[in-house]
N, C-alpha and C positions, 0 to 999 in steps of 0.2 A: 915894660912892665904890663901891659896892659894884654899882650899875646900872652903872657907867663899868667896870669891872671886867669884866665880864659882856659888855659890847659887845664890847670889844676882844678878850675868847675868843671869839666868834661870829663878830669883823668879821678878823682872822688867817686862818684859813682859807680864807675867801672870796678875798681878795687873794692866797694862796697858789695858790689853785686857778686864779685867775684870770690871773696870771703863768707858771703851768705850761701851762696851755693856749696862750697866746700863744706858748710858747718853740715849743711844741710843733706851731702853725702856722708856724715859720718855715723848718721841714724836710717837705719832701714824696718822695716816690719814683715815678716817672712811665715806665711801657713806654716805652718806645722806638722799637718800631713800630708807630705807628698800624693799617700791615696785617699782611699778609701776612709773615713775617721772609723777606730774599731768599735763596734757596738750602738753606731748612731741608728737611730728611727727618722727616717722623713717626715717633717711637721712642716706641712705649709702654712704659712703666716704667722711661723714663727721665728720672730728677728731680732735682732739686737737692737740695745736700746742704748744710750751715750747722753746722762744727764750730766752737761757742762755742768753747770751750776751747782748742783751738788755733788760733783766729781765721782759720778757712777757709772760704771758698765753694767746692764743688767742683761741675760736672756742670750748670754753668749753659746754660738753655734757653731762658731770656726774659730778654734784658737789658734792663735799668733805668738811670736815671739817679735816684741820691739827689741833691736839692737840698738845699743849705744856704747860709741867706740870711744875711747880716749883718746886725748891726742899724745901721750905716751905710753902705749899698753904697755904692761908688764907681763902679760902671759897668764894671769889669772880670770876668770871669768865669774861670776854671781847671774844666778837664775834668780828673779823676784819675784814673788807670791803674795800681791796685793791682797787684804783682807776685803770682811764684808759681809762676814756669816755666812757663809757660800750661797751667800743670796744675792750680791751686787759686790763691785771691783771696785776699792777705792784707787784707781787706774794712775791719778797723778798723784796723790798725796803719798800711796805707800807704792808707788810705781816708776813712775816718769820722776819725782823730784828727789828718790833714792838713788835714783840710775845715773844721775847727773854728781850723787854726792859721789858715789863710786867711782867713778869716772876721775875723778879730784885724786884717788888714789892710785889708777894707774888701773882700775880694775876694767874691766870688758863688762856692760851691764847688758841683761836679757831680760826684759819686763814680759810675762807669760800672763796672757791673756787666756786664761785656764774655762773651761768651759763649768758651766754652773748646774750641779745636779738638779737633772727635770726626769719623769719619768716621759715626759712627751717626745723629748730626743736621746735618751738614753735605753738601752736594754738596762742596764745595771747601772742606776747614779749612784751607787756607793763606790765605785772605780770609778768614773766619767774623769774628774778633776787627778785621778792617780796616774789614770792612761795619759794623761796630758803630761802630769809631771816627768815622768820614766822618758816618754820621747823626749822631750828638753834637753836633758842630761846627752840622752844618745844622739840626738842633732847636734849638739854643738859640739860634743868630741868626736862625729863623723867628720864633720866640715871645721874642725880648730886649725888645719894650716892655713885655713881663707881669713882668720881673724889673728893668726900666730898666737894661739891660746898651747898652754901646758896644760894637755888632759887629763892631769895627776893635780890639777888645780882649779877643779872644776865643781863652787859651793851652790848654795841653794840659802836663801833669805825670807821669812813669810812674817806679814804680820794677822794677826788675830786667827781669822780663819786659813788666811794663806800659812800662820806658821803651824796650823794643823797639817794643811798639805806638806808642809815644809817637810815635819817631822814622820808622816806619814811615808813619803817618800825614803825618808834615812832609816826608818826603819820594814819598808816594804820595796825597797829596790829591787828584792829579787823575787816578788810577787809576779805570776804569768798571769797578765790581766790583759796582755793581747799577743796579738802573733808577731814576734819578732824575726826580721831577716838574718840578724848577725849577732856577732855573739858581745857586742859591745856595752859595758855596762852600766846602769841606770843608778849606779851608787853616787851620791854628793861626796866629795871629799872633804868638806865640811859643812856645817848651818849654823844660820843667825836666824832665831827665833827672838820675835819680839812681839811682846803680853799675847804671848799663843795659846790658842785653845790645843791642848794637847791630851783629856782625858773624854770619853763618852760617859762615865758611870757617873751616874745622878750629883752624886755628891759636890763635884766638883767642875761638872761640863758647862760649858753655854748650850742650853737649851735649843736657842735658835737654830745655830748650827749645826748640833745633831737632827734636829728633826729636820732642815735641808737635805742634809747627808744621807740619813737612814732611815728617814720616816718618821712617821708617827709612833708605830712600837715596834721597835727592833729587837731582834732577837739578845738573848743574853750571848751569843756568840759572837755578834756583830759587832756587840757594844765592847766586847773582851777585845775583837780583832782591832778596830780603832779607837782604842785608848791604847795610846802609842807608849806611855809610860812602862805597859806592860810587855810591848813588843820590842825591848834592849836588849840586845846582845853585845859581845864583845867587839863586834865588828861595826856597829853603829859609830857612824862619822861623828869626832869631836864637834863639842856646838857649845854656842856664846848667847847666854840667854839675858834677854831684860825683860823685865816687869815692874809696876808697880805698887805699891802694896794697900794703896785705894782703889785701885779696878775693881769695880762692884760688875760688872759685865763679863768678864774674863777673870776669874778669882788670881789670884798671885799661885796658890797652891798648885795652878798647872805646872808652870814653869818647875817649883820646887819640886814634887813627882817628877818629871823628865831628869832634870838634874841629879836629885839623886837615886833614880834606877841607873843612870851613866855613871857616877861614883862608885855604885855597887859592880859595874860589871868593868871598873878600871879603864872607862873610853875620858880620853882626856876633854875636860869642860871648865866654863866659865859663867857664873853666873852675878847678874846686878840685879838686884831689888832695891828702889828709890822709893823715898819715903813718899812723894808726892806723886801726880802724872794721869790718875785715873785712867779711863782706856783710849785708846786712839791718838796719842800724844806725838806720832809720825815720827819726823829726826828730831824731837827734842825742843818745847818749846817753852819752859818755865823752868825755874829750881835749878837742880842737882840732875834729872833726866833731860836734861840740854845739853849734858855731857857725854849720853851712851854714845853716839858717834865717835868721840873721840876715844872712848875705852874699847871699843869694838877696834879702831884702827889700831892701836895698841896690841890687840890679841892677835890680829890677822899678820902685825909685825914678828909678834913673836913668834909665831908659827909658819913664817917663812912664806905668807901669802902676799905681803907688799914688802917694798923695800924700807 
């Protein structure tokens, strides 16, 4: 009996270490650009800042994809774009936690730590985040076999300003914003937009996001280009949209405008507008908005992205 007890005492830690190592092996972080980052400006002393207490990453200079592989992958992948007004990224709340949720549905999740627009490190800050978003989709399709992914089931999910980036990719996936070495498409197969910034128009935009992306006095042409509700056509990917009526930071008219434009162009779409939630409720905190992930799962299942 004594020998048996000693064996258990020694074996248990080994088993725990094994499983901890196995769990860690399911997550990896990859630099997005194998070669030189397009349009980059070398900025000495410009270093990434990670504020764990505030759940913020800022001054991102080297974009990465953090890969979360589920126990039973179903072939679907989603790139996650955290929000933060194009000033910082809420990398945990609107990134890693979201990846964990997607993993429960068999979806392989990729948290995109995209470059935040800055004249210090970019020749054209208006397209910096879009370059990273386009390349993230292309990168995943190039390496789909590694993660056993279906190249026709690659989606994009974004929160707030990350929602603007996700909708920008959905409407500007064919824009030539860097030199592409192959013919792989950057078009996502679907998008999930959660309290997204959509428009750059004065009447409904989130002014902080617009200022950070387009500058203090953007031209009418630039405002039009990045007002994504105006860039939708029949080839825009289907979308699932989530917003709260009482969101005062990014007003609900952003989602309504995008949904209406999708409908007018005969693109499949679903929208959920909740009575309460304000801005930044993440995966849902109380009231009816707490169910948005369940509604999203139903939509993904109906469209054959999950079982």
